[in-house]
N, C-alpha and C positions, 0 to 999 in steps of 0.2 A: 394138531395138524393145521388148524386155522392160523395159529401164530407162526408156525414155520412157513406156511404159504405167504403170510403177510410180510415176513422178513425178506423172503426172496423177491416179493413184489417191489419192496422198497429198494432193494439192491438193484433190481432190474431197472427201476426208474432212474436211479442215480447213474448207473453205468450207461444208460442210453443217451445221456446228455451230450449233444453235439454229434451224435452218430445216426440219428434218425432222419428220415426225409422231412419230417416236420419238427419244429423246435418249440420251446415254451412260448416264444413270441407269437407263434401261430395259434395258440389256444384261443378259442372263441370266448365271447363275453359270458356265456353261460358258465364256463369253467371259473371265471373270475367271481361270478355271483356265488357259486358254490363255496369257493374259498372264503369269501367274506362271511357267508353264513356260518361256517365252522369257526372262524375267528370270533365272531360275536357270541357264539355258543360257549366258547372257551372263557370269554370275559364274563358271560352270564354265570358260568360255573363258579368262578372265583368270587363272585359277589352274590351267590345264591342265598336267599333267606331261609331255605329249607334244608338242603344237604349238599354242601360244597364238594366234599370228596366223591360222593356218588355221581353227581352231575359231571365232575371232571373226568372220571373213569369212563362214563358212558359217552361223553363227547369225544374222547380219544378213540373209543371203539367205533363210533359213527364216522370219524374222520377217515377211516380206511376207504370209504367210498370215493374220496377225492383221489387217492392214489390209483385206485382201479379205474376211475373215470379218466384221469390224465393218461395213464398207460394205454387205455383203449383208444384215445384220440391220437396219441403220438405214434403208436405201433401199427394200428390197423389202417394201412394206406392203400389197400387194394380191395376190390370187391370180393375176391375169393377168401381173403382173410376175414372180412366181415361176415360172410356167409358161414364160415367155419365156426366162429365164436357164437353166432346166433344159433347155429345148429346145436352146439354144445349146451347152451342154456336151455333150449326147448327140450332136448333129449334128457337133460338132467331132471327137469321137473316131471317129465313122463316117467322116468325111472323111480323117482320119489313116490309118485302116485301108485305105482305098482307095488312098492314095498309097503306103503300105508294100507292098501287094500288087503294085502296078505296078512300083515301083522295086526291090523285093526279090525279083523272080522268079529263082529258082535260088540265092538266098543262104541258107545253112544257118541255120535258126532266125530268119531276118530280123534277124540281128545287125548293129547299127550301120548299118542302112539309113537311119535318121534320127538326128539328134542329140538333145541334151537328155535329158529323162526317157524318151524313146521309143527311145533308142539301145540300151539293154539289153533283151534279149528278156523277161526276167522282169518288168521295170518296165512294158513295153508290155502284157504279158498282164494285169497287175494293173489297169492303167488301163481295159482293155477289159472285164474282168469286173465292175468296179465300176460301169460305165456301162450294161452290158447290161440289168439290171432296169429302169432308167429308160427305155431305148429300147423295151423291150417294153411298158411302161406307155403310152408315147406311141403305139405301134402300136395297142394295144387302144382307146385313147381317140380315135384319129384318126377323123374323119368324112369319108367319101368314099373311093372306090377308089384314086385316085392317091396321096393321103397315106399310105394303108396300104401300098401297093406300095413307096413310097420308103423307109419305115421297115423294111419286110421286107428289101429289098435291103441296107440299112445293117446290119441285124442279121446277115444272112448273111455280109457282108464282115468284120464284127467277129469272128464265130465262126471263120471260115476263118483269119484272121490269128492268132487265139488258138491254134488247133491247130498252125499252122505255127511258132509260137514254141517249141513242144515244152516249155513251162514246166510242170514237175510241180506247183509251188505254184499256178500259175494254173489248172491243170485241177482241182485239189482245191477251190480257191476257187469255180470254176464249178459244181461238183457241189453244194456246200453252198448257195451263193447261188441257184442254179437251183431246187433243191428247195424252198427257202423261197418263192421267187417263184411257182412253180407252185402252191404251197399257197394263197397269197393270191389269185392271179388265176384259177386253175383250179378249186380246190375251194371256197374261201370265195366266190369270185366266180361259181361255177357255170358254168364254161366248160370242159367236158370235152374238147371238140374242140381247145382250145388245148394241153392237156397232151399229147394224142396227136401233134399237129403238131410241138411242140417236141422231144419224144423222138425222133420219126422224123428230123427235120432234124439233130439233134445226133449221132444214130447214123450217119447217112449221111456227115456231114462227118468224123466220127471214122474211118470206114473209108477215106475218100478221102484225107484230109489228116493223119490222126493216126498214121501209121506211125512217124515219128521219136519222137513222144511215147511210144508203146508201148514202143519199144526202150529209152528212157531209164528207164522204170519197171522193166523187167526187169533193167536193169543194176544196180539197187540190191541185188539178191540176190547179185551177184558173177558171174552167168552172162553173161559178155561174149563176143561173137563177133567184133567188129571194133574198129578204133581209136576210132570214135565212141562205142561202148558202153563201152570202157575209160575214155574221158574222162568219161562220165556216172558210172561207178562211182567214179572218182577224185574227182569232184565231191562225191559222197555222203560219202566218207571225209574229205575236206577240210572239209566243213560240220560234220561231227561234231567235228573238232579245233577249229574256230572257236567252236563253242558252248562247249566246255570252256574255251577261252581267254577267252571273254567272262565266264564265271563267275569265273575268276581275277581279271579286271579289276574286277568288281563287289566281290569280296572285299577287294581292296587299295584301291579308291577308291569306297566305298559312298555317300558324301554328295553329291559334286559330279561324280563320274565323270571321264572323261579328255578331254571336249570333243567337240562335234558333228563327226561324220565322222572322228574320229581313231582309231577302232578298226582301220581298215585298216593304219595304221602300227604300232599296238600289237600287232597279231595276228602280225607277222613273216611273214605270207603275202600282204599287200597285198590282202586281200579283206574284204568286209563279212560280219558274222555273219548267217546267213539265218534270223533270228527277230526281228521288230520289237520285241518286249518286252525281249529281251536287248539289242538294239541301243540302245534308248533308256535302259535301265538302266545299261549300262556307259559310255555316252557322256554321260549327263546326271545319273546318280545315282539312287538308290532314291526320293528324294522326287519327282523328275520322273516316274518310272515310276508312282508312286501318283497323281499329278495327271493323268497321261496316261490312266490307267484311269478316273478319276473323270470326266474330260472326255467320254469315249465313253459312260460310264454315263448321263450326262445326256441324250445323244442317244437311247439306248434308253428312258429314262424318258419323254421327250417322245412317242416313238412309242407307248408303252404307253398313255399317257393319251389320245392321239388315237384309238387303236384302240378304246378303250372308249366313245367317243362314237357316237351314232346319228344325228347331224344333219349329217354330212359329205356333200358331194355326191360323185357317182361318180368324177369326175376326181381330187379330193383323196384319196379312198380309194385309188385306184390309185397315186398318188404316195407315200402313206404305206406301202403294201405294198412298193413298189419300194425306198424308202429303207431299210426294215427288212431287205429281202433283201441290199442292198449292205453294210449295216453288219455283219450276221451273217457274210456272206462275208468281209469284211475281218477281222473278229475271229478267224476260223478261219485264213484265208490268211496272216495276220500271223505265225502260228507257223512258217511255212515260207519267209518272204521278208523282206528288209531294207527295209520300207516305212514306217518310223516317220516319215519326213519327206515322204511322198507327200501332195500337197495334196488329192486327191479325197476321202478319208475325212473330212477336216476340213470340206470344203464340204458333205458329206452331213449332218454334224451341224448345220451352219449352216442347212440347209434344214429340218431338223426343228424347230429353234428358230423359224424364220420362220413355218412352218405353225402351230405351237402359238400364237405371238403373234397371228397373223391370226385364228384361230378364237376366241381369248380376247377380242380387241378387238371382234370381230363380236358375240359373245355379250353383252358389256357394253353395246354400243350398242343392243341389242334390249331391255334391261331398262327398263321404264317407270319414270319418276321420279314421286314423289308431290308435287304442287304444294302449297305453303302458301297460305292465304287471300290473302296479299299478292300472291303470284305470279299467282293466279287473277284478282285485280283488275287487275293490269297487263296480263294477257293478254286483257282485255275492254275494248272501247270502246263508248260510247253515241253513236249517231248520230241526229240529228233532221233530217228532210228535208221542206221545204214543208208544215210543220204536221202531218205524219204522225206516228203514234205512234213513240216511241223503240224502237229494235231493238237488242238485245244481239248483238254480232257477235264471235265469238272471233277473235283475231288471233295468228298464230304468228310 
């Protein structure tokens, strides 16, 4: 199904050339950065000192994000379209959490309950955290009791699944992203009741479902009481080794790296380094890391310019705050998780570019143009009817 969807996405991209309101010439520089990142990754795969075939296949798989990114920017030209696709993303994550909670009852950390990017507890936690601010924005913007209840239930399921994953990186990301989100919605948006409600709900869920997460945090100090705690402490020591190993890889292969997803082999531990910045630097090289940072910097710049405007409607303001929270949460959470190839952050940057383009185009359409005398003459016709006096009638 994923391959079929990808084929239709490519066909949609090719068939849209010259037919959309925006063209390829209108793509912002962040799209160009992403394209160069993928090109360098392909070059890295061909010259990989570890596994060329594997790096090539994985780079091609990752390159799908560029097709989705480009289609998002070219085709989402109105605010209703943007809201619709953001709604689909948030609702999909909520549905995934509902399935995980049902199927994963009694499964430690919800490990491998689902396949794909949701099979790993840390990846699942990251996807949840990045979608939570958007879901909260949709809850606040919803009109009517029923839509608000639906989003409230979805958020509760997402938070419950997050705590059950016992992901330390996911929890840290939740704290950072949640604090920024509450600043936008609660303090700037003057919703003090929302702050109180969110804090109470998170505290209650932490007490009920966060026991395993608490034990994993205490295990970092080496104070282990059982086999699971020993595993958590061993994970901490292992991640420390992997970070040092990634620095060695960057030192030996600084230009093109060792190839996408090849660090697991290079590490001798068959594990990813739990730091997205080190991950993309060791696998793609330092130039890719620089472009990676520049790509996300563009997203933050878009949001900064949007937040400075005073003509945004309330729903767009909520979306801007939600995307700002997600990107800040990702920037911090990326220090503790191997999420360099996670699609959600790239889509968040795409949404910032789309909102910025929509606002810019709307503003340009509102600027009145000064007509020349010739244009005024063509915009006027003289009518004579039944001998009556001629009347000048403006024609648009």
